[in-house]
Residue, then its C-alpha position, 0 to 999 in steps of 0.5 A: m551510439s552503442r557498439p557490440i560487446r563480446r562479453l558481459p560487463s563487470l558484475n560490480a559495474l552493473r551493480a553500481f549502475w543498478a544502485a545509482a539508478r535506484h537512488g538517483s545519487f552516487v553518494a546514496a548508492a555508495e552507502e548501500l554498497h559500502v564503498t566510496a561515491s568516487a568508486v561508484s562513479l568510476q565503475v559507472r563510467q567504466l560501464e559506459d565506456e564498455l557499452g559505448q553508451k551514456l547511462f546518466d545525465r549528471t546534473p546539480r540536482g543528481l542523476s537522471l537516466t538517459a534513454d539508453g540507461a532507462a532501456i537497460l535498467p529493467g533487464v539489469s534489475d530483473a537479473f539481480a532479482r533472479l540472482q537474489a532468488t537463486l543464491i539467497d532466497e532459495q538456499p536452505g540454511s541461508d541468512q534471514q530473508i528480507l521481504t519488502l512491502s510497499v503499501a498505503p499508510s492507511f491500509a498499513t496502519k488499520w489492516l496490515l500491521p494489526r495482522l502482521d505478527s501472525f505472518c512473522q510467527r508463521y514464517p520466522d525466517f523472513d524479516v518484513r520491511v514495510i514502506a508506507t507511501h502513497d507513491l506507486t512503486d517502480f520495481a525497476k528502481e526500488n528495492v521492493d518485492l511486493a506492493i499492495r495497490y489500491g486502484r482498478g487493477g490491470y497494471t502494465g507489465l506486472a502481475s496483479e491479484l485481487l485481494m479485496r473489494e471495498s464498500v463505504f458506510p458511516v461510523c462513529a464512537p459508541r458514546l455518540v449513539e448513547t447520547h442520542a438514544d432516541a434518534d434514527v440514522a437521519q436524525l443522528l447525521r443531522a445532529l452530529p458533525l460530519l468528518h471529511d477525508d481529503s487524503p491523497d489516496q481518496d479516489e473518484t469512485c469513493p463517495d463523499w458525504k454529499s454522494w453518500l447521503k444522496a445514495a442513502g436517500l437522506r435529505d436536508i442534511d448539510a454535507q459540507r459541515g464538519s472537520r476535514f483531514n488529509q489522511s483517512i486514519f486521522a478521520l477515523e481516529a477523530a470519529a473514535s474520539g467522538l468528534g463526529v461521524a466519518l465515512a469509512k472503508s470496510s477494510l480500515v475499520q474491521q478491528d475498530l468495529a470488533t473492539r467497539r471503538l467505532v460502531r457502524l450506523g445503519h445498513d446502507d453502504v456504497p460499493i466502490e470500484f477501486a479495490y486492493f491488489l497484490v502487485y509484483p513483477p511476474e518473474r519474481g512470482k516463484r520466490s519463496a518469500i512472495n509465495a509465503f506472503r501471498n498464501w498468508i494474506q489470502g488466508e487473512i482476507d478470507a477471515h476478513r470476509g467472514a468477519l464482515k458477514q456478521p449480522t446487524a442488530h437494532h439498538q435504540g432506534i439505530l441499526l448498528a453493525t455487530q462484530s464478534 
């Protein structure tokens, strides 16, 4: 049972607890803090003694937070985030600021990274670190400033801002269209392999080939044939290489359509419920790095929407989306 305390514990001890909780290891925490693992263990033990609470269960597989440790971790994490914002991020003439982003691999590769240079040029005082992962960010444990999440929104305890909604349509390499010059969309989809996206970030609102073909009113097409991939970008790269036709999310193929690595087939697309959201703890919303990134990405989203409004044109009997 905890006992009342009359003063704040040692800042070093709290920092050791914070690092150990995020890493689940005294060794990893020691590497971050540039001290020994025994020093971190000692500081955590002293903190436990001072608070009268056991903060970790120490197991052969590492550390796990107790109920008491989990209860104080959010407050400790927020306190260090506020210290960083006050003493580092907002100080004129301070060292290079680090902005850490968590984002799905497909969105990072096909949308964010091709544009990120413009952010770095506009805000040279920020060093950007991108963590590409399908896992949801735990802001209390991980050293992450912002996450771009793909889902329905409404994340408990977090600020979330809608970035863009999605729709899905078929794409393939231009040479496949040229090879089947007299074919319409239905004939082309019957003739070519269908490429399937079985990636972990595939959501239940996104159509597979069976549901897309049904929505488009196309019959007598085998929706199961063709190769399958466990990452969205692999399916798109296979399509660009001429291996078949893939279903693509609009945000992931804008650059490929603009450079004609891919062409869009037909005018039928299927809106989906999931969307991209910018997510962060609300108490960090006034940090200069977060405001800078929010302003920059919203401008890029607006430009993205404008590019997607390009007209369509007929080519050899097939409707192709054109991009300038």
